[in-house]
C-alpha positions in Angstrom: 0.9 13.2 4.8 0.4 9.5 5.7 2.0 10.1 9.1 -0.3 13.0 9.7 -3.4 11.0 8.8 -2.2 8.1 11.0 -1.7 10.5 13.9 -5.2 12.0 13.5 -6.7 8.6 13.3 -4.9 7.4 16.4 -6.0 10.5 18.2 -9.6 10.1 17.1 -9.5 6.4 18.2 -8.0 7.3 21.6 -10.5 10.1 22.3 -13.4 7.9 21.2 -12.3 5.2 23.5 -12.0 7.6 26.4 -15.4 9.0 25.6 -17.2 5.7 25.5 -19.1 5.2 28.9 -20.8 1.9 29.4 -24.2 3.5 29.4 -26.0 6.8 29.5 -26.7 6.3 33.2 -22.9 6.0 33.8 -22.2 9.1 31.8 -24.7 11.2 33.6 -23.6 9.7 36.9 -20.1 10.8 36.1 -21.3 14.3 35.4 -23.0 14.5 38.8 -19.9 13.0 40.6 -17.4 15.4 39.0 -19.6 18.4 39.7 -19.9 17.5 43.4 -16.1 16.8 43.5 -15.5 20.3 42.0 -17.8 21.8 44.6 -16.0 20.0 47.5 -12.7 21.2 46.1 -13.9 24.8 45.8 -15.1 24.7 49.5 -11.8 23.4 50.6 -10.0 26.2 48.7 -12.3 28.9 50.1 -10.0 29.5 53.0 -6.9 30.0 50.8 -8.4 32.1 48.0 -8.9 35.9 47.9 -12.5 37.1 47.4 -13.9 36.1 44.0 -13.0 33.1 41.8 -16.5 31.5 42.3 -16.0 29.2 39.2 -12.4 28.3 39.7 -12.9 24.5 40.0 -16.2 24.3 38.0 -14.8 25.2 34.6 -12.4 22.2 34.6 -15.2 19.9 35.7 -17.4 20.9 32.8 -14.6 20.6 30.3 -13.6 17.1 31.5 -17.2 16.0 31.4 -17.5 17.2 27.8 -14.4 15.3 26.9 -15.0 12.1 28.7 -18.8 11.7 28.9 -20.3 13.6 26.0 -22.4 16.7 25.3 -25.5 15.8 27.3 -23.7 15.0 30.5 -21.5 18.2 30.0 -24.7 20.3 29.9 -25.9 18.7 33.1 -22.5 19.3 34.8 -22.6 23.0 33.6 -26.1 23.4 35.2 -25.1 21.8 38.5 -21.8 23.6 38.7 -23.5 26.9 37.9 -26.2 26.4 40.5 -23.7 25.5 43.2 -21.4 28.4 42.4 -24.3 30.8 42.2 -25.8 29.7 45.5 -22.7 29.0 47.5 -19.8 31.2 46.2 -21.1 34.0 44.0 -23.7 35.8 46.2 -22.3 37.5 49.4 -23.9 36.5 52.6 -27.2 38.4 52.9 -26.9 39.6 49.4 -29.5 39.3 46.6 -29.0 36.3 44.3 -30.4 38.5 41.5 -28.1 41.5 41.9 -26.5 43.0 38.8 -23.0 41.6 39.6 -24.4 38.1 40.2 -26.4 38.1 37.0 -23.5 39.4 34.9 -21.1 36.8 36.5 -23.6 34.0 35.7 -24.0 35.3 32.2 -20.2 35.2 31.6 -20.1 31.7 33.1 -23.0 30.5 30.8 -21.3 32.0 27.7 -17.9 30.4 28.5 -19.2 26.9 29.3 -21.5 27.0 26.2 -18.5 27.9 24.0 -16.4 25.2 25.6 -19.0 22.5 25.2 -19.8 23.5 21.6 -16.1 23.5 20.6 -15.5 20.1 22.2 -18.7 18.7 20.5 -17.6 20.0 17.1 -14.1 18.6 17.5 -15.4 15.2 18.4 -17.9 15.3 15.6 -15.1 16.1 13.2 -13.0 13.3 14.6 -15.9 10.9 14.3 -16.4 11.9 10.7 -12.7 11.4 10.0 -12.8 7.9 11.5 -15.8 7.0 9.4 -14.1 8.4 6.3 -11.0 6.4 7.0 -13.1 3.2 7.6 -14.9 3.8 4.2 -11.6 4.4 2.5 -10.1 1.3 3.9 -13.1 -0.8 2.9 -13.0 0.7 -0.6 -9.2 0.0 -0.9 -9.8 -3.7 0.2 -12.6 -4.0 -2.3 -10.5 -2.6 -5.1 -7.6 -4.9 -4.2 -9.9 -7.9 -4.3 -11.4 -6.9 -7.6 -7.9 -6.3 -9.1 -6.7 -9.7 -7.9 -9.8 -11.3 -9.4 -9.2 -9.4 -12.7 -5.6 -10.5 -12.9 -6.6 -14.1 -12.1 -9.1 -14.1 -14.9 -6.7 -12.5 -17.3 -4.1 -15.2 -16.5 -6.7 -18.0 -16.9 -7.8 -16.6 -20.2 -4.3 -16.4 -21.5 -3.7 -20.0 -20.4 -6.9 -21.1 -22.2 -5.8 -19.4 -25.4 -2.4 -21.1 -25.0 -4.0 -24.5 -24.6 -6.3 -23.9 -27.7 -3.2 -23.0 -29.8 -1.5 -26.2 -28.6 -4.6 -28.2 -29.6 -4.7 -26.5 -33.0 -1.0 -27.3 -33.5 -1.9 -31.0 -33.3 -4.2 -30.6 -36.3 -1.6 -28.9 -38.4 0.5 -30.9 -40.8 2.7 -28.1 -42.1 5.9 -28.2 -39.9 6.4 -24.4 -40.2 2.9 -23.6 -39.2 3.1 -26.1 -36.4 6.3 -24.5 -35.1 4.6 -21.0 -35.2 1.6 -22.3 -33.2 4.0 -24.0 -30.7 6.0 -20.8 -30.1 2.8 -18.7 -29.8 1.3 -21.2 -27.3 4.6 -21.2 -25.3 4.7 -17.4 -25.2 1.1 -17.0 -24.1 1.7 -19.6 -21.4 4.8 -17.6 -20.3 2.8 -14.3 -20.2 0.1 -16.0 -18.1 2.7 -17.3 -15.7 4.4 -13.9 -15.4 1.0 -12.3 -14.9 0.3 -14.5 -11.9 3.7 -13.9 -10.3 3.8 -10.1 -10.8 0.4 -8.8 -10.3 0.1 -9.3 -6.5 -1.3 -6.2 -4.8 1.0 -6.9 -1.9 4.1 -6.7 -4.1 5.0 -3.1 -5.1 8.4 -4.2 -6.6 9.9 -7.3 -8.1 13.2 -8.8 -6.9 14.9 -9.5 -10.2 17.3 -12.2 -8.9 14.6 -14.6 -7.7 12.1 -13.6 -10.4 14.4 -14.1 -13.4 16.0 -17.2 -11.8 12.6 -18.9 -11.4 11.6 -18.1 -15.0 14.9 -19.4 -16.4 14.7 -22.6 -14.3 11.2 -23.2 -15.5 12.4 -22.8 -19.1 15.3 -25.1 -18.5 13.1 -27.7 -17.0 10.6 -27.5 -19.8 13.4 -28.0 -22.4 14.9 -31.0 -20.7 18.4 -29.4 -20.7 19.5 -31.1 -17.5 23.3 -30.5 -18.1 23.1 -26.8 -18.6 24.1 -24.9 -15.5 22.5 -21.6 -14.6 23.8 -18.5 -12.8 21.6 -15.5 -11.9 22.8 -12.3 -10.3 20.8 -9.1 -10.3 22.8 -7.2 -7.7 19.7 -6.8 -5.5 17.9 -4.8 -8.3 14.2 -4.3 -8.1 11.7 -3.2 -10.7 8.0 -2.2 -10.7 5.8 -4.9 -12.3 5.0 -2.9 -15.4 8.8 -2.7 -16.2 9.5 -6.3 -15.1 7.1 -7.9 -17.6 9.0 -6.9 -20.8 12.3 -7.6 -19.1 11.1 -11.1 -18.2 9.8 -11.7 -21.7 13.2 -10.7 -23.3 15.2 -12.8 -20.9 13.0 -15.8 -21.5 13.3 -15.4 -25.2 17.1 -15.3 -25.0 17.2 -18.3 -22.7 14.9 -20.2 -25.1 17.0 -19.1 -28.1 20.2 -20.3 -26.3 18.7 -23.7 -25.5 17.3 -24.2 -29.0 20.2 -23.0 -31.1 23.2 -22.8 -28.8 23.4 -26.2 -27.1 23.3 -29.7 -28.7 20.9 -32.2 -27.1 22.2 -33.5 -23.8 25.4 -31.4 -24.1 26.8 -29.5 -21.1 26.8 -25.8 -21.1 26.7 -22.6 -19.0 24.0 -20.0 -19.0 24.3 -16.7 -17.1 21.7 -14.0 -16.4 23.2 -10.8 -15.0 21.6 -7.5 -14.2 23.7 -4.5 -13.0 23.2 -0.8 -12.6 25.2 1.5 -14.9 26.7 4.7 -13.8 24.3 6.9 -15.7 21.1 5.7 -14.0 20.4 2.9 -16.5 20.3 -0.8 -16.0 21.9 -3.5 -18.1 20.4 -7.0 -18.2 22.4 -9.6 -20.1 21.9 -13.3 -21.0 25.1 -15.1 -22.1 25.8 -18.7 -23.0 28.8 -20.7 -24.1 27.0 -22.6 -26.8 27.9 -22.9 -30.5 26.6 -19.4 -31.2 25.0 -18.0 -34.3 26.0 -18.9 -37.8 29.2 -17.2 -39.2 27.2 -15.0 -41.5 24.9 -13.8 -38.7 24.2 -10.1 -39.0 22.8 -8.6 -35.7 21.3 -5.7 -37.8 19.0 -8.2 -39.5 17.2 -10.2 -36.9 15.4 -12.9 -38.7 14.1 -14.8 -35.6 10.6 -13.8 -34.4 11.8 -14.1 -30.8 14.7 -11.7 -31.4 12.4 -9.2 -33.2 10.1 -9.5 -30.2 13.1 -8.6 -28.0 13.8 -5.5 -30.1 10.2 -4.4 -29.8 10.0 -5.0 -26.1 13.3 -3.0 -25.7 11.7 -0.1 -27.5 8.7 -0.4 -25.2 11.2 0.2 -22.3 12.8 3.1 -24.2 16.0 1.1 -24.2 18.2 -0.8 -26.6 18.8 -4.5 -27.3 21.9 -6.1 -28.9 22.9 -9.7 -29.6 26.6 -10.2 -30.0 29.4 -12.8 -29.9 32.0 -11.9 -27.4 35.0 -14.1 -26.4 33.3 -17.4 -27.2 30.0 -16.3 -25.6 26.7 -15.4 -27.2 25.5 -12.3 -25.3 22.1 -10.7 -25.5 22.2 -7.3 -23.8 19.2 -5.1 -22.8 20.0 -1.5 -21.6 17.1 0.7 -20.2 16.1 3.1 -17.5 14.1 1.4 -14.7 
């Protein structure tokens, strides 16, 4: 459908360009010139044609004028060509110009050129209307894109403001538990604002996971000061639409933050890996693994006490997927499986 619309628009633009004389005088001058050229060609063909064919070269002249100069010049060309054909080629020498055969022939000529001019006029009117509709649609799309971008920018700014307010409130709280809750809430809102800015770009229909998740993880590492933790990110070229990438990004960031907070001692070296790969059944697996100290020995994955891990479970359900946190061969692995 898009290819058809593009072809029609290109055709309309081409024909409009061809049918754009510099002035009305030039258009009507073209009509006179092509009519006289058709008459000269018809005189030259007189010696080679059998009797009849009085309008042989005049029909093309009228049609070309209608295409290239417009309806008014085409009417003038039709009148000139008809008059020349009637006076020079239609009436036999010594015959009456108002004989029945001459009048019938001129009637047919008038009907044919009228239909030709009308059809060409309607076609160009339709093409012009299509160009105007395409132009309005393009302007509307640009306006909507601008409004959408402005809306997303305002949403991101508002989220950042709320995050800053929570951080300020945290400074006024003396209870360590409440302060920690406000700190985590502020950090999560700041993360959502950052993701909002990165994802909701009207020019980006899909999100490249390797670069996107890598940037988020590096930001989290930089904010935590874990300079000795190495990061590896590989998403096998997977892409996601923005509405699916947001919950994935939140889950990955929660797992990275959880690994940095509970898995590694301060200033200790470590390795953190973020991997995403397609499964054979159409699903995608995103995993975050670290070689830190891991959860406590009595850790039960069925009872996720951490707010961040409960949030990961809720976001996985939002994706109609599943989330698990396990200990495998000395690694703590958070695994999200969902359909993109």
